[in-house]
BALO-160338 format. One record per residue (C-alpha): x, y, z. Coordinates in Angstrom, 2 decimals, decimal comma, m for minus. Layout:
BEGIN
{atom {X; Y; Z}}
...
END
This chain:
BEGIN
{atom {35,69; m1,05; 9,89}}
{atom {36,16; 1,02; 6,78}}
{atom {36,26; m0,84; 3,46}}
{atom {39,31; 0,20; 1,46}}
{atom {41,15; m0,45; m1,78}}
{atom {43,87; m2,13; 0,30}}
{atom {41,39; m4,79; 1,42}}
{atom {40,26; m5,45; m2,16}}
{atom {43,87; m5,70; m3,33}}
{atom {44,76; m8,22; m0,66}}
{atom {41,69; m10,28; m1,60}}
{atom {42,66; m10,31; m5,27}}
{atom {46,27; m11,21; m4,49}}
{atom {45,00; m14,13; m2,44}}
{atom {42,47; m15,42; m4,99}}
{atom {44,69; m15,04; m8,07}}
{atom {47,59; m16,80; m6,24}}
{atom {50,14; m14,51; m7,78}}
{atom {50,84; m15,58; m11,35}}
{atom {52,59; m13,69; m14,09}}
{atom {52,16; m10,03; m13,24}}
{atom {54,25; m6,90; m13,27}}
{atom {55,53; m5,51; m9,99}}
{atom {52,86; m2,80; m9,99}}
{atom {50,00; m5,29; m10,36}}
{atom {48,38; m3,20; m13,08}}
{atom {45,87; m5,93; m13,98}}
{atom {44,68; m6,18; m10,38}}
{atom {44,48; m2,43; m10,00}}
{atom {42,42; m2,10; m13,19}}
{atom {40,15; m5,03; m12,18}}
{atom {39,40; m3,56; m8,77}}
{atom {38,86; m0,04; m10,10}}
{atom {36,57; m1,13; m12,95}}
{atom {34,61; m3,53; m10,75}}
{atom {34,09; m0,84; m8,12}}
{atom {32,84; 1,58; m10,77}}
{atom {30,41; m0,99; m12,15}}
{atom {28,88; m1,66; m8,71}}
{atom {28,37; 1,96; m7,71}}
{atom {26,96; 2,90; m11,12}}
{atom {24,68; m0,12; m11,41}}
{atom {22,14; 1,26; m8,95}}
{atom {21,24; 4,40; m6,99}}
{atom {22,37; 3,00; m3,64}}
{atom {20,78; 4,28; m0,45}}
{atom {24,12; 4,98; 1,15}}
{atom {24,91; 7,52; m1,58}}
{atom {21,91; 9,75; m0,86}}
{atom {23,07; 13,21; 0,20}}
{atom {22,08; 16,88; m0,01}}
{atom {23,56; 20,32; m0,61}}
{atom {22,37; 23,88; 0,13}}
{atom {22,66; 26,41; m2,70}}
{atom {22,44; 30,17; m2,01}}
{atom {19,65; 31,70; m4,08}}
{atom {21,90; 34,24; m5,79}}
{atom {24,00; 31,45; m7,28}}
{atom {21,27; 30,82; m9,86}}
{atom {21,49; 34,34; m11,30}}
{atom {23,37; 34,97; m14,54}}
{atom {25,23; 37,77; m12,71}}
{atom {25,29; 37,00; m8,96}}
{atom {27,06; 40,29; m8,23}}
{atom {23,94; 42,25; m9,25}}
{atom {20,46; 42,34; m7,72}}
{atom {17,82; 39,95; m9,12}}
{atom {15,88; 42,87; m10,61}}
{atom {18,85; 43,97; m12,74}}
{atom {18,27; 43,75; m16,52}}
{atom {20,98; 41,08; m16,78}}
{atom {19,09; 38,84; m14,34}}
{atom {15,43; 39,36; m15,27}}
{atom {15,10; 36,90; m18,11}}
{atom {17,69; 34,30; m17,05}}
{atom {18,82; 31,74; m17,85}}
{atom {18,96; 30,58; m14,25}}
{atom {21,39; 27,79; m13,58}}
{atom {23,98; 26,40; m11,16}}
{atom {26,88; 23,99; m11,58}}
{atom {26,32; 20,98; m9,35}}
{atom {28,99; 19,41; m7,13}}
{atom {31,58; 17,18; m8,73}}
{atom {30,20; 14,10; m6,97}}
{atom {26,61; 14,62; m8,19}}
{atom {25,50; 11,50; m10,04}}
{atom {21,83; 12,48; m10,47}}
{atom {19,44; 14,86; m8,72}}
{atom {16,63; 13,47; m6,59}}
{atom {14,62; 16,57; m5,66}}
{atom {14,73; 20,31; m5,21}}
{atom {13,31; 22,06; m2,13}}
{atom {12,48; 25,77; m2,11}}
{atom {13,39; 27,93; 0,90}}
{atom {9,75; 28,22; 2,06}}
{atom {9,43; 24,40; 1,90}}
{atom {5,97; 24,62; 0,31}}
{atom {6,52; 26,01; m3,20}}
{atom {6,30; 22,95; m5,49}}
{atom {9,45; 22,08; m7,45}}
{atom {8,80; 19,90; m10,48}}
{atom {11,27; 18,03; m12,68}}
{atom {10,92; 18,57; m16,43}}
{atom {12,75; 17,28; m19,48}}
{atom {15,14; 19,44; m21,46}}
{atom {12,52; 19,78; m24,24}}
{atom {9,96; 20,98; m21,69}}
{atom {12,51; 23,37; m20,23}}
{atom {13,03; 25,02; m23,60}}
{atom {9,27; 25,48; m23,99}}
{atom {9,10; 27,01; m20,52}}
{atom {11,75; 29,64; m21,23}}
{atom {8,89; 32,13; m21,71}}
{atom {7,15; 31,03; m18,50}}
{atom {6,49; 34,11; m16,32}}
{atom {7,06; 33,25; m12,67}}
{atom {6,00; 34,94; m9,45}}
{atom {6,32; 34,12; m5,76}}
{atom {4,68; 30,77; m5,13}}
{atom {4,81; 29,66; m8,76}}
{atom {5,82; 26,10; m9,46}}
{atom {9,57; 25,85; m10,04}}
{atom {10,41; 23,68; m13,02}}
{atom {13,95; 22,33; m13,15}}
{atom {16,08; 19,95; m15,17}}
{atom {19,69; 18,74; m15,25}}
{atom {22,11; 18,72; m18,21}}
{atom {25,90; 18,25; m18,60}}
{atom {27,82; 21,45; m18,02}}
{atom {28,95; 23,13; m21,24}}
{atom {32,30; 24,28; m19,86}}
{atom {33,20; 21,00; m18,13}}
{atom {31,12; 17,90; m19,11}}
{atom {32,43; 16,10; m16,01}}
{atom {29,98; 18,28; m14,03}}
{atom {26,21; 18,54; m14,26}}
{atom {24,30; 21,82; m14,35}}
{atom {20,87; 22,49; m12,82}}
{atom {18,60; 24,65; m15,00}}
{atom {15,50; 26,50; m13,76}}
{atom {12,89; 27,42; m16,34}}
{atom {11,02; 30,68; m16,66}}
{atom {11,51; 34,43; m16,48}}
{atom {11,54; 36,63; m13,43}}
{atom {12,52; 33,70; m11,21}}
{atom {11,52; 34,36; m7,60}}
{atom {14,72; 33,72; m5,67}}
{atom {13,71; 34,22; m2,03}}
{atom {16,70; 36,50; m1,64}}
{atom {19,00; 35,70; 1,24}}
{atom {17,72; 32,13; 1,49}}
{atom {19,03; 28,84; 0,21}}
{atom {17,62; 26,05; m1,94}}
{atom {18,24; 22,44; m0,96}}
{atom {19,02; 19,68; m3,43}}
{atom {18,93; 16,02; m2,56}}
{atom {21,00; 13,92; m4,92}}
{atom {22,94; 10,67; m5,28}}
{atom {26,67; 11,09; m4,86}}
{atom {29,26; 9,50; m7,10}}
{atom {32,34; 8,19; m5,25}}
{atom {35,76; 9,08; m6,58}}
{atom {37,69; 6,54; m8,68}}
{atom {40,26; 4,47; m6,81}}
{atom {43,87; 5,63; m6,93}}
{atom {45,80; 4,52; m3,86}}
{atom {45,75; 0,77; m3,03}}
{atom {47,93; 0,84; 0,05}}
{atom {50,93; m1,14; m1,22}}
{atom {52,51; 1,60; m3,34}}
{atom {55,75; 3,16; m2,09}}
{atom {54,10; 6,58; m1,74}}
{atom {51,46; 5,07; 0,54}}
{atom {54,09; 3,84; 3,02}}
{atom {56,75; 6,52; 2,98}}
{atom {54,78; 9,76; 3,01}}
{atom {54,65; 12,34; 5,75}}
{atom {51,27; 13,29; 7,24}}
{atom {51,22; 16,56; 5,29}}
{atom {51,63; 14,66; 1,99}}
{atom {48,62; 12,39; 2,52}}
{atom {45,60; 13,62; 0,47}}
{atom {42,52; 14,61; 2,42}}
{atom {39,77; 12,02; 2,78}}
{atom {42,09; 9,01; 2,56}}
{atom {42,01; 6,22; 5,12}}
{atom {45,16; 6,05; 7,26}}
{atom {45,86; 2,74; 8,99}}
{atom {48,37; 2,16; 11,75}}
{atom {50,28; m1,02; 12,55}}
{atom {53,02; m1,52; 15,13}}
{atom {56,45; m0,03; 15,72}}
{atom {58,01; m2,68; 13,46}}
{atom {55,33; m3,77; 10,95}}
{atom {53,21; m1,96; 8,42}}
{atom {49,46; m2,49; 8,76}}
{atom {47,62; m4,95; 6,56}}
{atom {43,92; m5,58; 6,05}}
{atom {41,73; m7,27; 8,68}}
{atom {42,68; m10,75; 7,37}}
{atom {46,42; m10,11; 7,02}}
{atom {49,23; m11,51; 9,15}}
{atom {49,76; m8,03; 10,60}}
{atom {46,26; m6,50; 10,66}}
{atom {45,93; m2,81; 11,35}}
{atom {45,47; m1,75; 14,97}}
{atom {43,82; 1,64; 14,33}}
{atom {42,37; 3,53; 11,36}}
{atom {41,00; 6,98; 10,65}}
{atom {40,01; 9,25; 7,76}}
{atom {42,31; 12,22; 7,30}}
{atom {40,30; 15,38; 7,82}}
{atom {42,86; 17,71; 9,39}}
{atom {46,32; 18,99; 8,54}}
{atom {47,45; 18,47; 12,14}}
{atom {48,80; 14,94; 12,73}}
{atom {46,83; 12,86; 15,24}}
{atom {48,27; 12,01; 18,63}}
{atom {47,76; 9,31; 21,19}}
{atom {49,07; 5,83; 22,00}}
{atom {47,24; 4,36; 18,98}}
{atom {49,36; 6,31; 16,49}}
{atom {52,55; 7,59; 18,11}}
{atom {55,63; 5,68; 16,93}}
{atom {53,53; 3,33; 14,76}}
{atom {54,10; 2,61; 11,09}}
{atom {51,22; 3,61; 8,86}}
{atom {49,93; 3,41; 5,30}}
{atom {47,18; 5,30; 3,56}}
{atom {44,69; 4,03; 0,98}}
{atom {41,43; 5,02; m0,73}}
{atom {38,15; 4,35; 1,04}}
{atom {35,59; 2,38; m0,95}}
{atom {32,22; 4,05; m0,36}}
{atom {30,19; 0,86; 0,06}}
{atom {28,13; m0,80; 2,78}}
{atom {28,50; m4,28; 4,23}}
{atom {26,05; m5,82; 1,78}}
{atom {27,77; m4,20; m1,22}}
{atom {31,27; m5,38; m0,37}}
{atom {30,96; m8,94; m1,67}}
{atom {29,56; m7,64; m4,97}}
{atom {32,60; m5,36; m5,35}}
{atom {34,96; m8,33; m4,89}}
{atom {33,00; m10,43; m7,39}}
{atom {33,02; m7,58; m9,90}}
{atom {36,80; m7,33; m9,56}}
{atom {37,09; m11,05; m10,31}}
{atom {34,98; m10,60; m13,46}}
{atom {37,20; m7,79; m14,69}}
{atom {40,37; m9,71; m13,90}}
{atom {39,11; m12,63; m15,99}}
{atom {38,35; m10,22; m18,86}}
{atom {41,75; m8,53; m18,64}}
{atom {43,68; m11,79; m18,56}}
{atom {41,69; m13,47; m21,32}}
{atom {40,12; m16,12; m19,08}}
{atom {36,57; m17,50; m19,18}}
{atom {34,30; m14,96; m17,49}}
{atom {31,13; m17,04; m17,36}}
{atom {31,73; m18,57; m13,93}}
{atom {32,82; m15,28; m12,36}}
{atom {29,90; m13,47; m13,99}}
{atom {27,41; m15,93; m12,50}}
{atom {28,75; m15,33; m8,99}}
{atom {28,79; m11,56; m9,59}}
{atom {25,16; m11,56; m10,74}}
{atom {24,13; m13,49; m7,65}}
{atom {26,01; m11,14; m5,31}}
{atom {24,52; m8,06; m7,00}}
{atom {21,00; m9,41; m6,65}}
{atom {21,53; m10,02; m2,93}}
{atom {22,99; m6,55; m2,45}}
{atom {20,12; m4,82; m4,26}}
{atom {17,53; m6,80; m2,32}}
{atom {19,18; m5,83; 0,96}}
{atom {19,40; m2,20; m0,12}}
{atom {15,66; m2,17; m0,78}}
{atom {14,58; m4,11; 2,30}}
{atom {16,66; m2,25; 4,88}}
{atom {17,19; 1,36; 3,76}}
{atom {19,09; 3,67; 6,09}}
{atom {16,23; 6,16; 6,17}}
{atom {13,60; 3,70; 7,50}}
{atom {10,43; 2,46; 5,87}}
{atom {8,10; 4,85; 4,10}}
{atom {5,14; 4,27; 1,78}}
{atom {3,59; 7,18; m0,11}}
{atom {2,92; 9,94; 2,47}}
{atom {2,53; 7,81; 5,59}}
{atom {5,34; 6,72; 7,86}}
{atom {5,25; 3,22; 9,29}}
{atom {4,84; 2,04; 11,99}}
{atom {4,01; 5,54; 13,27}}
{atom {1,26; 5,89; 10,60}}
{atom {1,73; 9,67; 10,46}}
{atom {1,98; 12,08; 7,56}}
{atom {5,15; 14,11; 7,20}}
{atom {4,88; 17,89; 6,67}}
{atom {6,34; 19,12; 3,37}}
{atom {7,23; 15,55; 2,33}}
{atom {4,36; 14,05; 0,34}}
{atom {6,64; 11,83; m1,68}}
{atom {6,71; 8,22; m2,73}}
{atom {9,25; 5,87; m4,27}}
{atom {11,84; 7,43; m6,53}}
{atom {11,06; 6,93; m10,19}}
{atom {13,58; 5,77; m12,79}}
{atom {14,34; 9,36; m13,77}}
{atom {15,70; 9,97; m10,31}}
{atom {13,10; 12,16; m8,65}}
{atom {10,29; 11,60; m6,17}}
{atom {6,66; 12,04; m7,13}}
{atom {3,27; 10,91; m5,80}}
{atom {1,64; 7,70; m6,94}}
{atom {m0,16; 9,62; m9,67}}
{atom {0,88; 10,99; m13,08}}
{atom {4,40; 12,42; m12,89}}
{atom {3,77; 15,97; m11,70}}
{atom {6,51; 16,46; m9,15}}
{atom {6,01; 16,94; m5,44}}
{atom {2,43; 17,14; m4,20}}
{atom {2,30; 19,71; m1,40}}
{atom {m1,31; 18,88; m0,52}}
{atom {m0,92; 15,34; 0,85}}
{atom {m4,51; 15,01; 2,06}}
{atom {m5,90; 15,70; m1,43}}
{atom {m9,04; 17,53; m0,35}}
{atom {m9,26; 16,57; 3,31}}
{atom {m9,63; 19,72; 5,41}}
{atom {m6,08; 20,60; 6,33}}
{atom {m5,30; 24,29; 6,65}}
{atom {m1,56; 23,72; 6,98}}
{atom {m1,08; 22,18; 3,54}}
{atom {m4,17; 23,37; 1,63}}
{atom {m3,18; 24,83; m1,74}}
{atom {m6,54; 26,05; m2,95}}
{atom {m5,19; 29,59; m3,20}}
{atom {m2,65; 28,48; m5,83}}
{atom {m4,44; 27,34; m8,97}}
{atom {m1,07; 26,87; m10,67}}
{atom {0,40; 24,63; m8,01}}
{atom {0,82; 20,88; m7,93}}
{atom {m1,87; 19,30; m5,81}}
{atom {m4,55; 21,91; m6,46}}
{atom {m7,83; 20,61; m5,03}}
{atom {m10,34; 23,17; m6,28}}
{atom {m12,19; 25,88; m4,36}}
{atom {m11,63; 26,00; m0,59}}
{atom {m13,90; 23,68; 1,31}}
{atom {m16,07; 24,98; 4,14}}
{atom {m14,73; 23,95; 7,51}}
{atom {m17,14; 21,53; 9,24}}
{atom {m15,10; 20,86; 12,35}}
{atom {m13,54; 22,49; 15,36}}
{atom {m10,39; 21,53; 17,26}}
{atom {m10,29; 20,64; 20,93}}
{atom {m7,24; 19,16; 22,66}}
{atom {m5,68; 18,42; 19,32}}
{atom {m8,67; 16,39; 18,02}}
{atom {m11,02; 17,61; 15,25}}
{atom {m14,76; 17,31; 16,03}}
{atom {m17,70; 17,71; 13,64}}
{atom {m19,80; 20,80; 14,22}}
{atom {m23,02; 19,07; 13,24}}
{atom {m22,70; 15,60; 14,76}}
{atom {m21,55; 13,52; 17,66}}
{atom {m18,95; 11,55; 15,73}}
{atom {m15,41; 12,74; 15,45}}
{atom {m13,47; 13,58; 12,33}}
{atom {m9,87; 12,54; 12,85}}
{atom {m6,97; 14,38; 11,29}}
{atom {m4,79; 11,80; 9,43}}
{atom {m1,79; 13,28; 11,25}}
{atom {m3,28; 12,40; 14,65}}
{atom {m0,85; 11,03; 17,21}}
{atom {m1,48; 7,84; 19,24}}
{atom {m2,35; 9,98; 22,27}}
{atom {m5,03; 11,79; 20,24}}
{atom {m6,41; 8,54; 18,90}}
{atom {m6,82; 7,10; 22,40}}
{atom {m9,36; 9,84; 23,18}}
{atom {m11,76; 8,47; 20,58}}
{atom {m14,70; 6,18; 21,20}}
{atom {m16,61; 3,65; 19,10}}
{atom {m18,41; 5,29; 16,18}}
{atom {m15,66; 7,85; 15,56}}
{atom {m14,34; 7,85; 12,04}}
{atom {m11,41; 9,05; 10,02}}
{atom {m10,87; 9,70; 6,31}}
{atom {m7,63; 8,55; 4,71}}
{atom {m5,74; 10,16; 1,85}}
{atom {m7,87; 8,32; m0,72}}
{atom {m11,10; 9,62; 0,77}}
{atom {m12,15; 6,28; 2,29}}
{atom {m14,10; 6,43; 5,56}}
{atom {m12,89; 4,23; 8,44}}
{atom {m15,15; 3,76; 11,50}}
{atom {m13,75; 2,83; 14,91}}
{atom {m15,15; m0,43; 16,28}}
{atom {m14,61; m1,78; 19,78}}
{atom {m10,96; m2,02; 20,75}}
{atom {m7,79; 0,04; 20,97}}
{atom {m8,04; 3,09; 18,64}}
{atom {m4,30; 2,84; 17,95}}
{atom {m4,70; m0,72; 16,63}}
{atom {m5,42; m0,69; 12,85}}
{atom {m7,55; m3,83; 13,33}}
{atom {m10,04; m1,78; 15,37}}
{atom {m10,99; 0,30; 12,31}}
{atom {m13,39; m0,90; 9,62}}
{atom {m13,81; 0,73; 6,21}}
{atom {m17,38; 1,58; 5,20}}
END
């Protein structure tokens, strides 16, 4: 089921038991809209994580000219972000390995003279757009910005749902043709004689969909049925109760009633929603660079928990994305020793002391086995007692008797 403004309105009509109100229920509309805004702005909810691809030329001051043109050499390089962008989480370069590091606006201004080249760290920040403050603008610092022409950059960000406008009971919501219904609205169908209500109404809807096409739908679920359209509330199951409580708080404020009781319930519901959002994220469980329970590193994704500024960084001083997750462990795929300027630089290249056979790394000068931290369970099962592995912190773990895929079979020296 899709959560909609119609459901919230029916809940408020039931809990307020009518009362002195105008026919348009302006107080209820304002209470639901303000409560919904408070909930979605109170936290960076997991369900609002999204991404967008930006063509490289869009960052140029004059996209119609080549990057080497005089108008494009010294920048500034920027791009207006989508209207629903609440805050940016991370930036990913087309080659997936060039580090992209968040910086403050003050640092951006100091980096305006930063000469870039292919592979250089990309420093970025976000500011309100000068032409339209309702939008945000992404700024990239430096001169001679390497664009990777023909490729696209990827931004991950938290989306900001649209404000509520249609609550399902308005005349326009019941007497519009399909062509007049705005895109993205939820359309609910009832019966041949009754308009659809919410799931707890006397005449609950029998079918619902989100309008995404100009062609009217067909089928027994919709043909000849009365319908209404309403705004979708972009929330999950565990956020819904908090939205209803927030609407009650705002209704008490708007009508001059005591808000303390409603505010207590709202605070409790918000705590439960935030706990659930942290315990059961949509994207699964991840700690630092290792995935659990698979216990495997992810290529190009050495990231940890998002910081308060809204970007991911390793569990180290805020330096952006670390593209060398093993931090010195021999790993030719992610080694960045040839980039002294890059995040995650580990010093001069280390001499290889192992060879690879059947996907397992063996020491050249000993009988024990050096295990790549990205080893799969099938690779680990080939190991015997005495084999060891080195984790991302440099600690040595020796395999004891038992199943190599069982963490309890490994002992740290």
